[in-house]
Legacy VTK file of the C-alpha trace (Angstrom):
# vtk DataFile Version 3.0
C-alpha trace
ASCII
DATASET POLYDATA
POINTS 283 float
161.688 -5.640 -13.312
163.424 -7.799 -15.924
166.036 -6.008 -18.032
168.877 -6.891 -20.381
171.116 -7.188 -17.306
168.900 -9.719 -15.511
170.739 -12.999 -14.921
168.968 -16.195 -15.943
168.300 -19.436 -14.061
165.777 -22.132 -14.872
164.523 -25.696 -14.886
164.547 -27.978 -17.943
162.135 -30.847 -18.443
159.373 -32.298 -20.577
156.780 -31.549 -19.373
157.888 -28.613 -17.221
154.794 -26.401 -17.003
153.647 -28.135 -13.792
156.896 -27.327 -11.934
156.638 -25.453 -8.643
160.324 -24.504 -8.760
159.769 -21.064 -10.380
157.354 -20.141 -7.572
159.799 -20.786 -4.733
162.983 -19.677 -6.505
161.597 -16.365 -7.728
160.160 -15.674 -4.258
163.677 -15.939 -2.796
165.319 -13.934 -5.587
162.765 -11.174 -5.070
163.219 -11.296 -1.278
166.995 -10.984 -1.621
166.641 -8.113 -4.097
168.769 -9.884 -6.727
168.546 -9.139 -10.434
167.863 -12.758 -11.385
164.855 -14.600 -12.797
164.144 -18.362 -12.702
162.298 -19.686 -15.769
160.617 -22.970 -16.744
162.463 -24.083 -19.903
160.737 -26.805 -21.958
163.430 -29.042 -23.478
162.324 -32.192 -25.275
164.125 -35.513 -25.102
166.898 -35.489 -27.687
167.281 -31.690 -27.666
169.738 -31.469 -24.754
172.841 -30.742 -26.808
171.168 -27.903 -28.706
169.683 -26.532 -25.495
173.068 -26.464 -23.739
174.645 -24.639 -26.667
171.848 -22.089 -26.444
172.265 -21.722 -22.675
175.960 -21.002 -23.164
175.165 -18.441 -25.871
172.698 -16.511 -23.665
174.945 -16.718 -20.586
172.545 -18.797 -18.458
174.005 -19.043 -14.938
172.604 -22.465 -14.036
169.558 -24.704 -14.152
167.744 -27.639 -12.619
167.064 -30.795 -14.615
163.964 -32.924 -14.194
162.370 -35.804 -16.143
163.512 -36.961 -18.719
166.943 -35.306 -18.460
168.430 -36.307 -15.083
170.488 -39.176 -16.513
170.697 -38.058 -20.133
172.500 -34.821 -19.284
175.523 -36.491 -17.645
177.553 -37.098 -20.863
177.311 -33.376 -21.697
178.807 -32.207 -18.400
182.486 -31.479 -17.819
182.321 -32.778 -14.240
179.794 -34.211 -11.787
180.130 -34.540 -8.024
180.664 -37.892 -6.260
177.060 -37.812 -4.947
175.702 -37.392 -8.463
177.883 -40.320 -9.579
176.479 -42.501 -6.803
172.878 -41.570 -7.589
173.510 -41.846 -11.324
171.538 -38.660 -11.947
172.021 -34.886 -11.964
169.373 -32.334 -11.007
171.465 -29.145 -10.639
173.869 -27.701 -13.222
176.068 -24.590 -13.244
178.473 -23.048 -15.750
182.207 -22.668 -15.143
185.122 -21.574 -17.329
185.822 -25.264 -17.988
182.211 -26.013 -18.981
179.012 -27.211 -17.347
179.203 -29.051 -14.008
176.495 -30.907 -12.113
175.426 -32.410 -8.814
172.374 -34.000 -7.222
170.825 -31.861 -4.478
167.971 -34.389 -4.006
170.274 -36.180 -1.548
170.624 -33.191 0.778
166.995 -32.265 0.145
165.865 -35.685 1.354
167.973 -35.780 4.525
167.495 -32.137 5.594
164.336 -32.765 7.705
165.776 -36.021 9.071
168.946 -34.270 10.287
166.777 -32.121 12.558
165.830 -35.226 14.581
167.861 -36.573 17.485
168.608 -40.005 16.019
171.497 -42.442 16.000
171.143 -43.468 12.364
173.786 -46.193 12.577
171.263 -48.395 14.426
168.404 -47.825 11.973
167.711 -49.924 8.874
165.484 -47.824 6.593
162.851 -49.587 4.502
162.692 -48.011 1.040
159.581 -48.697 -1.058
160.499 -48.800 -4.745
163.703 -49.296 -6.715
163.626 -46.515 -9.313
165.603 -43.303 -9.726
164.115 -41.589 -6.677
165.153 -44.531 -4.490
168.797 -43.999 -5.476
168.916 -40.470 -4.021
167.215 -41.746 -0.847
169.771 -44.553 -0.473
172.731 -42.178 -0.893
171.072 -39.876 1.662
170.531 -42.685 4.189
174.162 -43.759 3.804
175.225 -40.142 4.305
173.220 -40.034 7.542
175.180 -43.048 8.762
172.809 -45.984 8.187
174.878 -49.155 7.881
172.155 -51.266 6.251
169.268 -50.329 3.924
166.302 -52.507 2.883
164.849 -51.905 -0.602
161.439 -53.352 -1.460
160.219 -54.018 -5.014
157.836 -56.205 -6.972
160.162 -57.714 -9.583
162.967 -60.020 -8.456
165.046 -59.527 -11.605
164.869 -55.734 -11.413
165.730 -55.864 -7.703
168.840 -57.927 -8.431
169.914 -55.486 -11.156
169.300 -52.592 -8.783
171.394 -54.185 -6.048
174.294 -54.991 -8.383
174.293 -51.403 -9.722
175.672 -50.213 -6.365
178.926 -52.140 -6.700
181.967 -49.842 -6.739
179.896 -46.681 -6.121
181.525 -45.920 -2.789
178.247 -46.178 -0.852
179.234 -47.765 2.449
175.802 -49.043 3.546
174.881 -52.660 2.835
171.902 -52.687 0.450
169.536 -55.627 0.792
166.544 -56.240 -1.472
163.154 -57.782 -0.671
159.933 -58.563 -2.489
156.712 -56.737 -1.554
155.347 -59.850 0.189
158.031 -59.454 2.870
156.803 -55.982 3.896
154.964 -56.956 7.119
158.158 -58.250 8.769
160.262 -55.352 7.476
157.808 -52.661 8.587
157.620 -54.068 12.113
161.419 -53.790 12.460
162.109 -50.308 11.068
162.238 -46.778 12.458
162.234 -45.178 8.977
159.792 -46.078 6.189
160.243 -44.179 2.892
157.929 -44.286 -0.128
159.654 -43.505 -3.439
156.847 -44.937 -5.616
154.070 -42.823 -7.232
151.357 -44.830 -5.423
149.040 -42.377 -3.657
149.802 -39.366 -5.845
146.869 -37.237 -7.046
144.513 -38.075 -8.675
144.926 -41.547 -7.087
144.839 -39.992 -3.627
142.969 -42.851 -1.909
145.743 -45.355 -2.634
148.586 -46.293 -0.298
151.647 -48.440 -1.095
151.244 -50.061 2.341
147.922 -51.289 3.711
146.514 -50.191 7.061
146.981 -53.631 8.650
150.692 -53.644 7.799
151.188 -50.056 8.988
149.779 -51.099 12.371
153.030 -53.073 12.714
155.133 -49.911 12.383
156.847 -49.222 15.745
155.359 -46.380 17.765
156.761 -42.948 16.811
158.707 -44.342 13.843
159.306 -41.997 10.885
157.162 -42.245 7.750
158.462 -40.269 4.780
156.569 -40.006 1.470
158.309 -38.283 -1.462
154.863 -37.394 -2.849
153.490 -33.955 -1.889
150.106 -33.956 -3.602
147.851 -34.601 -1.730
149.007 -33.396 1.678
148.999 -35.594 3.635
149.132 -38.680 1.449
147.061 -41.638 2.565
150.259 -43.459 3.566
151.274 -40.673 5.947
147.753 -40.341 7.340
147.561 -44.087 8.038
151.052 -44.112 9.595
150.115 -41.241 11.877
146.745 -42.721 12.845
147.992 -46.266 13.453
151.557 -45.797 14.746
151.707 -42.183 15.932
154.411 -41.771 13.281
156.556 -38.706 12.717
155.728 -37.780 9.125
157.494 -35.907 6.315
156.387 -35.394 2.735
158.069 -34.509 -0.533
157.305 -30.792 -0.319
160.050 -30.262 2.257
162.447 -32.291 0.103
161.515 -30.093 -2.886
162.205 -26.954 -0.847
165.500 -28.156 0.587
166.904 -29.437 -2.731
165.955 -26.110 -4.295
167.668 -24.165 -1.540
170.826 -26.246 -2.005
170.779 -25.476 -5.745
170.304 -21.742 -5.159
173.200 -21.737 -2.716
175.439 -23.183 -5.434
174.339 -20.605 -8.018
174.282 -17.533 -5.775
177.113 -18.455 -3.391
175.239 -17.148 -0.341
172.918 -18.481 2.392
169.305 -19.018 1.305
166.261 -18.090 3.477
164.462 -21.439 3.244
161.397 -20.095 5.061
160.687 -17.759 2.113
160.587 -20.761 -0.249
158.373 -22.717 2.137
155.948 -19.805 2.526
155.706 -19.294 -1.251
154.863 -22.954 -1.860
152.359 -23.138 0.978
150.545 -20.159 -0.538
LINES 1 284
283 0 1 2 3 4 5 6 7 8 9 10 11 12 13 14 15 16 17 18 19 20 21 22 23 24 25 26 27 28 29 30 31 32 33 34 35 36 37 38 39 40 41 42 43 44 45 46 47 48 49 50 51 52 53 54 55 56 57 58 59 60 61 62 63 64 65 66 67 68 69 70 71 72 73 74 75 76 77 78 79 80 81 82 83 84 85 86 87 88 89 90 91 92 93 94 95 96 97 98 99 100 101 102 103 104 105 106 107 108 109 110 111 112 113 114 115 116 117 118 119 120 121 122 123 124 125 126 127 128 129 130 131 132 133 134 135 136 137 138 139 140 141 142 143 144 145 146 147 148 149 150 151 152 153 154 155 156 157 158 159 160 161 162 163 164 165 166 167 168 169 170 171 172 173 174 175 176 177 178 179 180 181 182 183 184 185 186 187 188 189 190 191 192 193 194 195 196 197 198 199 200 201 202 203 204 205 206 207 208 209 210 211 212 213 214 215 216 217 218 219 220 221 222 223 224 225 226 227 228 229 230 231 232 233 234 235 236 237 238 239 240 241 242 243 244 245 246 247 248 249 250 251 252 253 254 255 256 257 258 259 260 261 262 263 264 265 266 267 268 269 270 271 272 273 274 275 276 277 278 279 280 281 282
């Protein structure tokens, strides 16, 4: 029952109608019996300032930001957390007396399933496929786990060099090394954690994989394969890694759930039953 007293949360983006966030957030709010509702809020590029003024006027408690607003929103925030500064993007915003503040819960969302494993991360050099915005949250997460060195693989040497130099003075302790796609066979054979941050293999291109079967055969037995994509489930990359290397696999759905739970915890200031979110999305 939504009334004039119902508190508002939401997600801004363009497009935003495909977002699964309302499904999992409203399931938790309903389960906890809280008078809140989480809404998809279409905000076009260039309309951020007007949208924020409107959110203040209607007393919006907080919101998530997705494409194309994760970087663009930063100048409008009073403060962002060190993790958001390192990633260079914000996905969770809340209102304070001093103004809007933001963080990036993608970092904790990414590492949540990895933290459940019994691993000494200081001895693992993750191989990250792609050098876009999603890769930045993964790198900050790997450094947070304790990885001392991270390999980033891309197709354009110039963009890789720019990506590497962008980490100077960010406070990320791990050494970031960049490689071209042709060097994948050697890198894959040496890693215990392979992460895909590219869109290769996402529906409707579900038969594609960023790494070919022959290369995945080089992945050490029982290594971890992690694909940020969650449609289809499993992606071809994860299926090949499991079939050819008996890999432990994770997909982006768990990251989506965990980053959402971290955001809700900020807004509601109470523990979040993650299993309710997971069940809602699986349905």
